[in-house]
C-alpha positions in Angstrom: 11.7 -18.4 36.4 10.2 -20.0 39.6 8.1 -22.7 38.5 10.8 -24.0 35.9 13.4 -23.8 38.6 11.6 -26.1 40.7 11.2 -28.7 38.4 15.0 -28.8 37.3 15.9 -29.0 40.7 13.5 -32.0 41.5 14.5 -34.0 38.5 18.3 -33.2 39.1 17.7 -34.3 42.5 16.3 -37.6 41.0 18.9 -38.4 38.5 21.8 -36.3 37.6 21.6 -37.3 34.0 18.7 -35.5 32.5 18.9 -36.9 29.4 17.0 -39.9 30.9 13.9 -37.5 30.7 11.7 -36.6 27.8 10.2 -33.3 28.8 6.5 -32.4 27.8 5.5 -29.0 27.4 2.4 -26.8 26.6 4.6 -25.0 24.0 8.1 -24.6 23.2 8.7 -21.1 24.6 9.9 -22.3 27.6 12.9 -24.4 26.4 15.4 -21.7 26.1 14.7 -20.8 29.9 15.0 -24.2 31.0 18.7 -24.5 29.2 19.6 -21.3 30.9 18.2 -22.9 34.3 20.7 -25.7 33.7 23.5 -23.5 32.8 23.1 -21.4 35.9 23.3 -25.1 37.9 26.6 -25.8 35.8 24.8 -28.8 34.5 27.3 -30.3 31.9 25.7 -33.4 30.7 23.3 -34.2 27.9 20.1 -32.1 27.5 16.9 -34.0 28.1 14.5 -34.3 25.0 11.6 -31.8 24.6 8.3 -32.3 23.2 5.0 -30.6 23.0 2.1 -32.6 23.8 0.6 -32.4 20.0 4.5 -33.6 18.8 4.0 -36.8 21.5 0.2 -37.5 20.3 1.4 -37.3 16.5 4.4 -39.6 17.4 1.8 -42.1 18.8 -0.5 -42.0 15.8 1.9 -42.4 13.0 -0.1 -40.6 10.5 0.7 -37.5 8.1 -1.0 -34.7 9.5 -2.9 -32.6 6.9 -4.6 -29.5 7.3 -5.8 -26.0 5.6 -5.6 -25.7 2.0 -4.4 -29.3 1.0 -7.2 -30.5 3.2 -9.9 -28.4 1.8 -8.7 -29.3 -1.9 -8.9 -33.3 -1.2 -12.1 -32.8 0.9 -14.0 -30.8 -2.0 -12.6 -33.8 -4.6 -14.3 -36.3 -2.6 -17.5 -34.1 -1.9 -18.0 -33.7 -5.8 -17.4 -37.1 -6.4 -20.5 -38.2 -4.2 -23.1 -36.0 -6.3 -24.7 -34.5 -3.2 -27.0 -31.7 -3.5 -26.6 -29.0 -3.3 -23.4 -29.2 -5.8 -21.6 -26.5 -4.4 -18.7 -25.1 -6.4 -15.3 -24.7 -4.4 -16.2 -21.2 -3.4 -19.5 -22.2 -2.0 -17.7 -25.2 -0.5 -15.5 -23.0 1.3 -18.3 -20.9 2.9 -19.2 -24.0 5.3 -16.2 -26.6 5.2 -13.4 -24.9 7.6 -16.1 -24.3 10.4 -17.7 -27.6 10.0 -13.9 -28.9 10.0 -13.4 -27.5 13.2 -16.3 -29.0 14.7 -15.4 -32.2 13.3 -12.1 -32.2 15.0 -13.7 -31.4 18.2 -16.3 -34.3 18.1 -13.4 -36.6 17.2 -11.1 -35.2 20.1 -14.1 -35.2 22.9 -16.7 -37.6 22.0 -16.9 -41.2 21.9 -18.0 -41.6 18.6 -18.1 -38.8 15.7 -20.8 -40.8 13.9 -23.0 -40.6 16.9 -22.9 -37.0 17.1 -23.6 -36.6 13.4 -26.6 -38.8 13.4 -27.7 -37.0 16.7 -27.7 -33.6 14.6 -29.8 -35.3 11.8 -32.3 -36.8 14.0 -32.6 -33.5 15.7 -33.1 -31.5 12.8 -35.8 -34.3 11.5 -37.6 -34.2 14.6 -37.5 -30.1 14.2 -38.9 -30.7 10.5 -41.6 -33.2 11.8 -42.9 -30.5 14.3 -42.7 -27.9 11.5 -44.3 -28.6 8.0 -41.8 -27.5 6.1 -43.4 -28.8 2.7 -41.2 -29.2 -0.3 -39.4 -26.2 -0.7 -35.8 -27.1 -0.3 -34.8 -23.2 0.3 -36.7 -23.0 3.7 -33.4 -22.2 6.0 -34.5 -25.2 8.3 -34.9 -27.6 5.4 -31.3 -26.6 4.2 -30.1 -27.1 7.8 -31.7 -31.0 7.4 -30.1 -31.4 4.2 -26.9 -30.4 5.2 -26.6 -32.7 8.1 -28.1 -35.6 6.0 -25.4 -34.9 3.7 -22.6 -34.8 6.5 -23.7 -38.2 7.7 -22.6 -39.4 4.0 -19.9 -37.2 3.3 -17.6 -37.2 6.5 -17.5 -40.7 6.9 -16.2 -41.3 3.2 -13.8 -38.1 3.9 -12.5 -40.0 7.0 -12.1 -43.2 5.0 -10.6 -41.7 1.9 -7.8 -39.8 4.1 -7.2 -43.0 6.1 -6.1 -45.0 2.7 -3.7 -42.1 2.1 -2.3 -42.5 5.6 -3.4 -38.9 6.2 -5.2 -37.5 8.9 -6.8 -34.1 10.6 -6.0 -33.2 14.0 -9.1 -34.9 15.2 -8.1 -38.1 13.6 -4.7 -38.1 15.0 -6.2 -38.1 18.4 -8.7 -41.0 17.5 -6.0 -42.9 16.2 -3.7 -42.5 19.1 -6.5 -43.0 21.3 -6.2 -46.9 20.4 -2.5 -47.0 20.7 -1.9 -45.4 24.2 -2.2 -48.3 26.4 0.0 -50.4 24.1 2.6 -47.3 24.0 2.6 -46.8 27.8 3.3 -50.5 28.4 5.9 -50.7 26.1 7.9 -47.7 26.2 11.2 -47.5 27.8 11.3 -43.8 27.8 10.4 -41.8 31.2 8.0 -38.4 30.5 7.8 -35.5 32.6 4.6 -33.2 31.7 4.9 -29.7 33.1 2.6 -27.0 33.7 -0.5 -28.5 31.8 -3.9 -27.4 32.6 -6.6 -28.7 30.6 -6.4 -32.2 28.3 -8.1 -33.5 25.8 -9.3 -36.7 26.9 -6.9 -38.7 24.4 -4.2 -36.4 26.4 -5.5 -37.2 29.6 -5.6 -41.2 28.8 -1.9 -40.7 27.8 -0.8 -38.9 30.7 -2.7 -41.5 33.2 -1.3 -44.5 31.4 2.1 -43.7 31.7 1.3 -42.6 35.5 0.0 -46.0 35.7 3.3 -47.6 34.4 5.3 -45.4 36.3 6.6 -43.8 33.2 5.7 -40.6 33.9 5.3 -37.7 36.5 3.6 -34.4 36.2 4.2 -31.1 37.7 1.2 -28.7 37.7 1.3 -25.1 38.4 -1.7 -24.4 41.0 -2.4 -22.1 43.6 -4.5 -22.2 46.7 -6.4 -18.9 45.7 -8.2 -20.2 42.7 -7.5 -24.2 43.5 -9.6 -24.4 46.8 -12.3 -22.0 46.0 -14.9 -24.1 43.8 -16.6 -20.9 42.3 -13.1 -19.8 40.7 -13.3 -21.2 37.2 -9.5 -20.8 36.8 -8.9 -24.1 38.8 -11.7 -26.1 37.2 -9.3 -28.6 35.3 -7.0 -28.7 38.1 -9.4 -29.5 40.6 -10.5 -32.6 38.3 -6.8 -33.7 37.9 -6.4 -33.9 41.5 -9.0 -36.5 41.7 -7.2 -39.0 39.2 -6.7 -42.1 41.1 -3.0 -42.3 40.2 -2.6 -39.5 42.6 -2.5 -41.3 46.0 -0.4 -41.5 49.2 2.7 -42.9 47.1 2.4 -39.9 44.3 1.3 -36.6 45.4 -0.2 -34.0 43.3 2.6 -31.4 42.6 2.3 -28.6 43.4 -0.2 -26.3 44.9 1.3 -23.4 46.2 0.2 -20.1 48.0 1.6 -17.3 45.7 -1.3 -15.5 45.0 -2.1 -14.2 48.3 1.7 -12.8 48.6 1.9 -8.8 48.6 1.3 -7.5 45.5 1.1 -4.2 43.7 -1.9 -4.1 41.5 -2.7 -1.0 39.5 -5.8 -1.1 37.1 -6.0 1.7 34.4 -8.9 2.8 32.8 -7.8 4.2 29.4 -9.7 6.3 26.9 -8.9 4.6 23.7 -7.4 1.4 22.6 -3.7 2.9 21.1 -4.0 5.4 24.2 -2.9 2.2 26.3 0.6 2.1 24.6 1.3 5.7 25.6 1.0 4.9 29.4 3.8 2.3 29.0 7.0 4.8 29.1 5.2 6.2 32.6 4.9 2.4 33.9 8.4 1.6 32.9 9.4 4.5 35.1 8.3 2.8 38.1 10.4 -0.3 37.3 14.0 -0.2 39.3 15.9 -3.0 37.1 16.1 -0.8 33.9 17.4 -3.7 32.1 13.6 -5.0 32.5 14.9 -8.5 32.2 12.0 -9.7 34.7 9.4 -7.7 32.9 7.0 -8.7 30.2 4.2 -6.9 28.4 1.3 -9.1 27.3 -0.7 -7.9 24.4 -4.0 -9.3 24.4 -4.8 -7.4 21.1 -2.1 -8.4 18.5 -2.8 -5.1 16.7 -1.0 -3.0 19.5 2.1 -4.4 18.7 3.4 -1.6 16.1 2.1 1.2 18.6 3.8 -0.5 21.4 7.0 -0.8 19.9 6.9 3.0 19.0 6.8 4.0 22.8 9.5 1.3 23.3 12.4 3.3 21.7 14.5 3.8 24.8 14.2 0.2 26.0 17.8 -1.5 24.8 16.8 -5.2 24.9 13.4 -6.4 23.5 12.5 -10.0 22.5 9.1 -9.9 21.0 7.6 -13.5 21.1 4.1 -13.1 19.2 5.2 -12.2 15.8 3.4 -9.5 13.9 0.6 -10.7 11.6 1.6 -10.9 8.1 -2.0 -9.5 7.0 -1.3 -6.0 8.6 1.5 -4.8 6.5 1.6 -2.7 3.3 2.4 -5.5 1.1 -0.4 -7.7 2.0 -2.9 -4.8 1.7 -1.7 -4.3 -1.9 -2.4 -7.9 -2.8 -5.7 -7.8 -1.3 -6.3 -4.8 -3.2 -5.0 -6.7 -6.7 -7.5 -9.6 -5.9 -10.4 -6.9 -5.2 -9.6 -5.2 -8.5 -9.7 -8.7 -10.2 -13.2 -9.6 -8.6 -14.2 -5.6 -10.0 -12.9 -6.4 -13.3 -15.4 -9.5 -13.6 -18.2 -7.3 -13.0 -17.3 -4.3 -14.8 -15.5 -5.1 -18.1 -15.0 -1.6 -19.6 -13.3 0.7 -16.8 -11.4 1.0 -13.9 -12.5 2.7 -10.5 -9.4 5.1 -9.6 -9.7 4.2 -6.0 -9.3 0.6 -7.0 -5.9 1.5 -8.7 -4.6 4.3 -6.7 -3.9 1.9 -3.8 -2.1 -0.7 -5.5 0.3 1.7 -7.3 1.1 3.3 -3.8 1.8 0.5 -1.7 3.5 -2.0 -4.0 7.2 -1.8 -4.3 8.3 0.1 -7.2 11.6 0.8 -9.1 12.5 4.5 -9.8 11.2 3.9 -13.5 7.8 2.8 -12.2 8.1 5.9 -9.8 8.0 8.1 -12.9 5.3 6.2 -14.7 3.0 6.1 -11.7 3.8 10.0 -10.8 2.6 11.0 -14.3 -0.4 8.8 -14.5 -1.6 10.4 -11.4 -1.0 13.6 -12.5 -3.0 13.0 -15.7 -5.8 11.7 -13.9 -6.2 14.1 -11.2 -5.8 16.9 -13.9 -8.8 15.7 -15.7 -10.6 14.4 -12.7 -11.3 10.9 -14.1 -13.2 8.7 -11.6 -13.7 5.7 -14.1 -10.2 5.2 -16.1 -11.0 3.4 -19.5 -9.0 0.4 -20.4 -7.5 2.3 -23.5 -6.4 5.2 -21.1 -5.2 2.7 -18.7 -2.8 1.1 -21.1 -2.0 4.5 -22.7 -0.7 5.5 -19.2 0.9 2.6 -17.3 1.8 -0.2 -20.0 5.2 0.9 -19.3 4.9 -0.4 -15.6 6.8 -3.4 -14.7 3.6 -5.0 -13.1 1.1 -3.7 -15.7 0.0 -7.3 -16.3 -1.4 -7.8 -12.8 -3.5 -4.9 -13.2 -5.5 -6.5 -16.7 -8.2 -8.9 -16.1 -6.9 -12.3 -15.9 -7.6 -15.0 -18.3 -7.3 -17.6 -15.9 -6.2 -18.0 -12.1 -3.5 -20.3 -13.0 -1.7 -17.9 -15.1 -2.4 -14.9 -12.5 -0.7 -17.0 -9.8 2.5 -17.7 -12.1 2.6 -13.8 -12.8 2.2 -13.1 -8.8 5.0 -15.5 -8.2 7.3 -14.0 -11.0 6.3 -10.6 -9.5 7.5 -11.5 -5.9 10.7 -12.6 -7.5 11.4 -9.8 -9.0 10.4 -7.4 -6.2 13.2 -8.9 -4.0 15.8 -7.5 -6.4 14.8 -3.9 -5.5 16.1 -2.0 -2.5 13.3 -2.7 0.1 13.7 -3.0 3.9 13.9 -6.3 6.0 10.5 -6.6 6.9 9.1 -5.8 3.4 11.2 -8.6 2.0 9.9 -11.0 4.7 6.6 -9.8 3.7 7.4 -10.6 -0.1 8.9 -13.7 0.5 5.9 -15.3 2.6 3.6 -14.3 0.0 5.9 -16.0 -2.6 6.1 -19.0 -0.8 2.1 -18.8 -0.1 1.6 -18.5 -4.3 4.0 -21.4 -4.5 2.2 -23.7 -2.2 -1.1 -22.8 -3.5 -0.1 -23.6 -6.8 1.4 -27.0 -6.1 -1.6 -28.2 -3.9 -4.2 -26.9 -6.8 -2.0 -28.7 -9.6 -3.4 -32.6 -8.9 -7.0 -31.1 -9.2 -9.1 -30.5 -12.3 -11.9 -28.2 -11.2 -11.5 -24.6 -11.9 -10.6 -22.0 -9.3 -12.4 -18.6 -9.3 -10.3 -15.5 -8.3 -12.7 -15.1 -5.4 -11.9 -18.5 -4.4 -8.1 -17.9 -4.9 -8.2 -15.0 -2.9 -9.9 -16.8 0.1 -7.1 -19.4 -0.2 -4.6 -16.9 0.2 -6.2 -15.0 2.8 -6.7 -18.1 4.8 -2.8 -19.0 4.3 -1.9 -15.5 5.2 -3.9 -14.8 8.0 -2.4 -17.9 9.9 1.5 -16.6 9.0 3.2 -14.0 10.9 6.9 -12.5 10.7 8.9 -13.6 13.6 11.6 -11.3 15.3 14.7 -11.8 16.4 16.0 -10.8 19.9 17.5 -12.0 23.0 15.1 -14.0 24.8 16.9 -14.3 28.0 17.3 -10.4 28.4 15.4 -7.4 28.2 11.9 -6.8 28.0 9.5 -9.4 26.9 6.6 -8.7 24.6 4.3 -11.4 24.2 0.5 -12.6 23.8 -1.0 -14.5 26.7 -0.4 -18.1 25.4 3.2 -17.7 25.0 3.6 -16.7 28.9 2.7 -20.4 29.8 5.2 -22.0 32.4 7.1 -18.5 32.6 6.9 -16.1 35.5 7.9 -12.6 35.6 8.6 -10.0 38.6 6.5 -7.1 36.5 3.4 -7.8 34.5 1.9 -5.3 32.3 -1.4 -6.1 30.5 -2.7 -4.3 27.7 -6.5 -4.8 26.5 -7.8 -6.2 29.7 -11.5 -6.1 28.1 -14.4 -8.3 28.3 -14.1 -10.0 24.6 -10.5 -10.2 24.7 -10.0 -11.9 28.2 -11.8 -14.1 28.2 -12.9 -14.5 24.2 -16.6 -14.8 25.7 -19.4 -16.4 23.5 -17.7 -15.9 20.2 -17.4 -19.5 19.1 -17.6 -20.4 15.3 -19.4 -23.6 15.5 -22.6 -25.5 13.7 -22.9 -27.4 16.8 -25.1 -25.7 19.4 -24.3 -25.2 22.8 -26.6 -27.8 24.5 -25.5 -30.6 22.4 -22.0 -29.7 22.7 -22.3 -30.2 26.5 -24.3 -33.4 26.1 -21.4 -35.0 24.0 -18.6 -33.3 26.3 -17.5 -30.9 23.6 -15.7 -27.9 24.8 -17.9 -24.9 25.2 -16.8 -21.2 25.5 -17.2 -21.8 29.1 -14.3 -24.3 29.1 -12.5 -21.9 27.1 -13.2 -19.1 29.4 -11.8 -21.2 32.4 -8.7 -21.9 30.3 -8.3 -18.0 29.7 -8.9 -17.7 33.6 -6.0 -20.1 34.5 -3.7 -18.4 32.2 -4.3 -15.2 33.7 -4.3 -16.0 37.4 -1.4 -18.2 36.9 0.8 -15.2 35.3 0.1 -13.0 38.1 0.3 -15.3 41.0 4.3 -15.0 41.2 4.5 -11.6 39.9 5.0 -8.5 42.5 4.0 -5.6 40.5 0.8 -5.9 38.1 -0.4 -3.2 35.5 -3.9 -4.2 34.2 -4.6 -1.8 31.3 -8.3 -1.8 29.2 -9.9 0.4 26.7 -12.7 2.3 28.3 -14.0 3.7 25.0 -16.9 1.9 23.3 -16.3 1.2 19.5 -16.5 -1.1 16.8 -16.9 -4.8 18.3 -15.1 -3.1 21.5 -17.7 -2.6 24.4 -15.4 -0.6 26.3 -15.9 -2.7 29.4 -13.2 -3.9 31.3 -12.7 -7.7 31.9 -14.4 -9.9 34.4 -11.2 -11.1 36.0 -10.6 -7.5 36.9 -13.9 -7.3 38.6 -13.1 -10.8 40.3 -9.7 -9.7 42.0 -11.2 -6.4 42.8 -14.1 -7.9 45.0 -12.4 -11.3 46.0 -9.2 -10.7 46.6 -7.2 -9.2 49.7 -5.0 -7.1 47.6 -5.4 -3.5 47.8 -5.8 -2.1 44.1 -5.0 1.1 42.7 -7.2 2.4 40.1 -6.2 5.3 37.5 -8.2 7.0 35.2 -6.4 8.1 31.7 -8.2 10.6 29.5 -7.0 10.9 26.0 -7.6 14.6 26.3 -5.4 17.1 24.5 -5.4 20.8 25.6 -5.9 23.3 22.6 -2.8 24.4 21.4 -2.2 27.7 22.2 -0.8 28.7 18.6 -0.1 32.2 17.6 -1.3 33.3 14.2 1.4 33.1 11.8 3.0 36.2 11.2 5.4 36.9 8.1 7.5 40.1 8.0 8.1 42.0 4.3 11.4 41.2 3.8 13.3 42.7 0.5 12.6 39.8 -1.3 9.0 40.1 -0.6 8.8 43.9 -1.1 10.3 43.0 -4.4 7.6 40.6 -5.2 4.9 42.9 -4.2 6.4 45.8 -6.6 5.9 43.0 -9.3 2.4 42.3 -8.3 1.4 45.9 -8.5 1.7 45.2 -12.3 -1.3 43.1 -12.4 -3.7 43.1 -9.4 -7.0 41.7 -9.5 -10.3 42.0 -7.3 -9.9 38.3 -6.0 -6.4 39.3 -5.1 -7.8 41.9 -2.9 -10.7 39.5 -1.4 -8.1 37.0 -0.8 -5.9 39.0 1.2 -9.1 40.4 3.3 -10.1 36.5 3.8 -6.7 35.7 5.2 -3.4 37.9 4.6 -1.3 34.3 4.5 -3.7 32.9 2.0 -2.7 36.2 0.1 1.1 35.6 0.6 1.2 31.8 -0.4 -0.5 32.3 -3.7 0.2 35.7 -4.9 3.5 36.2 -3.3 5.0 32.7 -3.2 3.0 31.6 -6.2 1.9 28.2 -4.6 -1.3 26.4 -5.5 -3.4 23.5 -4.3 -2.7 20.1 -5.3 -5.5 18.7 -7.8 -7.6 16.0 -6.2 -9.8 13.8 -7.9 -13.8 14.8 -7.0 -16.1 12.1 -7.0 -18.9 14.5 -6.3 -18.6 18.0 -8.2 -17.3 20.5 -5.8 -19.0 23.9 -5.1 -16.1 25.5 -7.3 -16.5 23.3 -10.1 -20.1 23.3 -10.0 -20.0 27.1 -10.3 -17.7 27.0 -13.1 -19.9 24.4 -15.0 -22.8 26.9 -15.0 -20.4 29.9 -15.7 -18.7 27.9 -18.8 -22.3 27.1 -20.0 -23.5 30.7 -19.8 -20.4 31.8 -21.7 -21.0 29.5 -24.4 -24.4 30.3 -24.7 -23.9 34.3 -24.8 -20.7 33.6 -27.1 -23.0 33.3 -30.0 -25.4 36.1 -28.9 -22.2 38.7 -28.5 -23.0 42.0 -30.6 -26.6 41.4 -30.9 -29.9 43.0 -29.6 -31.7 39.8 -28.1 -34.8 38.5 -29.8 -37.2 36.1 -28.2 -36.3 33.5 -30.9 -32.7 33.8 -30.0 -33.2 33.0 -26.2 -35.7 30.3 -27.0 -33.3 28.6 -29.2 -30.7 28.9 -26.7 -32.9 27.6 -24.2 -33.5 24.2 -26.3 -29.7 23.8 -27.0 -28.8 24.0 -23.0 -27.5 20.4 -23.0 -25.2 20.9 -25.9 -23.6 23.8 -24.3 -23.3 22.2 -20.9 -21.3 19.2 -22.6 -19.0 21.9 -24.0 -18.6 23.1 -20.5 -17.7 19.8 -19.3 -15.0 19.6 -21.9 -13.7 22.6 -20.6 -13.5 21.4 -17.1 -11.5 18.1 -18.5 -14.1 15.9 -17.1 -15.8 12.9 -18.5 -19.6 12.8 -19.8 -19.7 9.6 -17.7 -18.9 11.5 -14.7 -22.5 13.3 -14.8 -24.4 10.3 -15.6 -25.4 8.9 -12.2 -25.4 9.8 -8.8 -24.8 13.4 -7.2 -23.3 14.5 -10.3 -26.4 13.6 -12.3 -28.3 15.9 -9.9 -25.7 18.9 -9.9 -26.0 18.5 -13.9 -29.8 18.8 -13.8 -29.4 21.7 -11.2 -26.8 23.5 -13.2 -29.3 23.3 -16.3 -32.1 24.5 -14.5 -30.2 27.3 -13.3 -29.1 28.1 -16.9 -32.8 28.1 -17.9 -33.7 30.6 -15.1 -31.1 32.7 -16.5 -32.3 32.7 -20.1 -36.0 32.6 -18.9 -35.3 35.8 -17.2 -33.6 37.5 -20.3 -36.5 36.5 -22.1 -38.9 37.7 -19.9 -37.3 41.1 -20.2 -37.2 41.3 -24.0 -40.8 40.0 -24.1 -41.8 43.1 -22.0 -40.4 45.4 -24.6 -36.9 46.1 -23.0 -33.6 46.4 -25.4 -31.0 43.9 -24.2 -27.8 43.7 -26.2 -24.8 41.3 -25.3 -21.7 43.5 -25.6 -18.9 41.4 -24.1 -18.5 37.7 -22.4 -15.5 37.3 -20.4 -14.3 40.8 -20.9 -10.5 40.5 -20.4 -9.0 44.2 -19.0 -5.4 44.8 -18.3 -3.2 47.8 -17.5 -5.7 49.7 -16.2 -3.8 52.4 -13.9 -4.9 53.1 -10.4 -2.8 55.9 -9.0 -2.3 55.8 -4.9 -0.4 59.1 -4.9 1.2 60.8 -7.8 4.4 58.6 -8.3 2.9 55.3 -7.2 0.4 53.4 -9.2 -0.8 49.9 -9.6 -2.5 48.1 -12.8 -5.8 46.3 -12.6 -6.5 43.0 -14.4 -9.1 40.5 -14.9 -12.3 39.3 -16.4 -15.6 40.6 -16.4 -18.3 37.7 -16.7 -20.8 39.6 -18.6 -21.3 43.4 -20.1 -24.6 44.2 -21.6 -26.7 47.2 -22.3 -30.2 47.2 -20.8 -32.1 49.9 -22.4 -29.1 52.2 -22.8 -27.7 51.3 -19.4 -24.3 49.7 -19.5 -24.5 46.6 -17.0 -21.3 45.0 -15.6 -22.6 41.7 -14.4 -20.4 39.4 -12.1 -21.7 35.7 -11.7 -21.5 34.0 -8.2 -22.2 30.5 -6.9 -23.0 32.2 -3.5 -25.7 34.2 -2.4 -25.6 38.0 -2.6 -24.5 39.9 0.4 -23.7 43.4 1.5 -24.4 45.1 -2.1 -25.6 48.4 -0.4 -22.5 51.1 0.3 -22.7 53.4 3.0 -19.4 55.5 2.9 -18.7 58.8 4.8 -15.9 60.5 6.1 -15.9 58.4 9.0 -15.2 54.9 7.7 -13.9 55.8 4.2 -10.0 54.7 5.6 -11.2 51.1 6.2 -14.7 50.5 4.9 -13.3 47.6 2.6 -11.1 46.1 5.4 -14.0 43.7 5.9 -14.4 40.2 4.2 -18.1 40.5 4.4 -18.0 43.7 2.0 -15.8 41.7 -0.8 -18.5 41.5 -3.2 -19.2 45.3 -3.2 -15.3 45.7 -3.3 -15.2 43.5 -6.5 -18.0 45.7 -8.2 -16.4 49.0 -7.2 -13.2 47.9 -8.9 -15.2 46.8 -12.2 -17.0 50.2 -12.1 -13.5 52.0 -11.9 -12.0 50.0 -14.7 -15.2 50.0 -17.1 -15.4 54.0 -16.7 -11.8 54.0 -17.6 -12.0 51.8 -20.9 -12.3 54.0 -23.9 -14.8 51.8 -25.6 -17.5 52.6 -22.8 -16.5 56.4 -21.9 -19.6 58.3 -21.3 -22.2 55.5 -21.0 -24.5 55.3 -17.5 -23.0 52.3 -15.9 -24.6 49.7 -13.4 -22.7 47.1 -11.7 -24.4 44.0 -10.1 -24.1 40.3 -9.1 -26.4 37.4 -10.7 -26.1 34.8 -8.1 -26.8 31.2 -9.4 -28.3 30.2 -6.0 -31.1 32.8 -6.7 -31.1 32.8 -10.7 -34.5 33.9 -10.8 -33.9 37.2 -9.2 -31.8 38.4 -11.9 -29.2 41.1 -11.6 -28.7 42.6 -8.0 -27.3 45.7 -8.3 -24.7 47.7 -6.2 -26.3 50.8 -4.5 -24.7 53.6 -2.8 -26.9 54.8 0.3 -23.8 56.8 1.1 -20.8 58.2 -0.6 -19.9 57.3 -4.3 -17.5 55.3 -6.6 -14.7 57.7 -5.8 -15.0 57.3 -2.1 -15.0 53.6 -2.6 -12.1 53.7 -4.7 -10.5 55.7 -1.9 -11.4 52.6 0.5 -9.9 50.2 -2.1 -6.6 52.6 -2.0 -6.2 52.2 1.5 -6.4 48.6 1.3 -3.6 48.3 -1.4 -1.8 50.7 0.6 -2.0 48.3 3.6 -0.8 45.4 1.8 2.2 47.6 0.2 3.2 49.0 3.6 6.5 47.5 4.6 6.1 47.8 8.4 2.7 45.9 8.5 3.6 42.3 8.4 1.1 39.6 6.8 -0.7 38.4 9.7 -2.8 34.9 9.7 -6.4 35.9 10.2 -7.7 32.7 12.3 -11.4 31.9 11.3 -13.5 31.2 14.4 -16.4 28.8 14.2 -19.3 29.1 16.1 -22.7 27.1 16.8 
């Protein structure tokens, strides 16, 4: 810590008793390093006093700081009492006041008079209104802006007066109050102040420092470097060059210090990385280059706080870590669950009859739970998924979840105050569960936030909506972070850019050095235009860029090895553009810079197909399988032998998932079940025109029965794509019935013999002593003009129903998944001709495709060979499945454009 060492040696040379000094720092982080330096120098006296400059300003102003939620509530109470138009409620007030308050603080800190700026904004809007005839309509945007600044010229002065009456002050008011007291403070204080490592001052801070210098009660140590200080074009030295011109720095008091460290030899590497998280994967390779494996003089600077978890994942080999930046509370699972709870409450205000399953499931998944709650939630998920319930009625939710310990949080809240009490009690109870330390901290922060908000709301009588309560909690939580415990003086330092102030490291690794991250660029959230900010000397994004530039150059000026990584991919708000600071050192510095391109590419994994041998247990299962073989088993094997093994040998099945849009499978089932209901009534009859006409009229009734069979809710089909799917299903059923009606009208005799005909124990001999038994269902069996028709319904289009078997291909004709429809029909043909009730009848098998329902039944045709030849090929396929020497080998599907 070169700069801090230099300061301590200078102070010790002035006075061996450092307790005489008050050291003023930009932040508190360097204090621990100063103590270490004193220990290394065997200092045994009292420590100096340490202040941040904000603490010193607060001490001079002697006001009670007020900010955040307490300020918003108080300000709204004042705004409401003034009867201004529009009469915003608290939720609307929060849409504009936090931004305005930051602007107001800026005005109070940097301008001579806040009233002058407010009046200027109002006058400018009046001029614009005069130039544009806006009429009397208050909804015109320009008129709204005029009314806004007119209101602010009334509201903010009254708010300031009311705050002063309570001896409260915002950050800007504290600066304004301190400004009037600084001269007396500097004149009368007997203390001596040491200002260390400052760059940009507010006018009040500058006045304080200069006043103390004038009375010889202060000294300043700046950390400047000739590289950016002497070059007028370098924005990093903008503020320091101004400080150098202070009249307080003369022949008797030199400006300390301007060094020449940046131009010393350095190894600078710039990494162009494809992907945000990919940057963290480069860290282990960079660590290999660092000789000191304790990493005690190394800092990893994260310009994007969201990279902290990914960075920690790759640092498992580092023994000592010190994380300075803290982890944002908003990124943890419990925080997400609380957000979901408030979102649910807002949805319940809109829809009082049911719950959308996606609003409930994340809450149940992410909130900590007891073993009893786990069982209730598991049962709830199973039942909702089985029945494919997208919108859960309140009655059903209570029936399935009423035993849940936090069930009341899922019900619509009667009042926000009551809901806050429930949340506090819930957080208190959770802490008794077995949860990890981070989650415990997460819950504790929320419990504290809920209590603070409750206490701050209590003095006020206005109603708080659930949406407003959510905003208050989000604002509180967004500013909170969980601090990590570590050893600050040993090991690798992980920090944000602002935490590096005054500190120096030999090795600096900086991630997300992208434009928009460093510097932030023109992303200021303000109501005051750029030109007006410049006119009144308020900070703009240009000053902020200069501040970031100084932090960047100051950090690397004393380092020897610098690694700058940036995300080259553009996605979301990230442009994929490297920071202009990188471009500056590439073009302006004398250092050789090594450029590396890191691609986030992954080579295709050369995986072998899964291969499962037929062990004794598998062969036993296959012998059991022979007793009940269906056509679908064989088509499953053709598609992928591993699927056959998993479903038919291991008896595994896919888990149910809730469908928001009807799947192809369930669309087929909907039509299938509806047709089953239609023809079940007509079974055993020779069809008449009237039968079919009546069936067509009642299609909706049959579809409703099919929906019940699917265990779907009727409202599932009331809107969106599912409404369309139902309409298409109805049209398909109409086409099937109309096709049969046309047959009857044309004089054909059509009789429905069976629907969903179940067959089993139909033997098929593989050889004299080896047989299997077919089992299955035939969708429809009818008789058309004396010919028995075996019909299978398919959702897909018809494919390859013309069979061409000869002695050359009979052995493996059906070893092809493209012929699975023909395979199935051949098995049905074999089964039906072996059923006693159908002996001697001419048989025709075919498929009725829902995709081409108007075509009717497309029959299986034999161009070559016969049903006996087809069954010979089926036999070979079954023998392959049963062959103990042939393993089940995965059939990897290839996809091509």
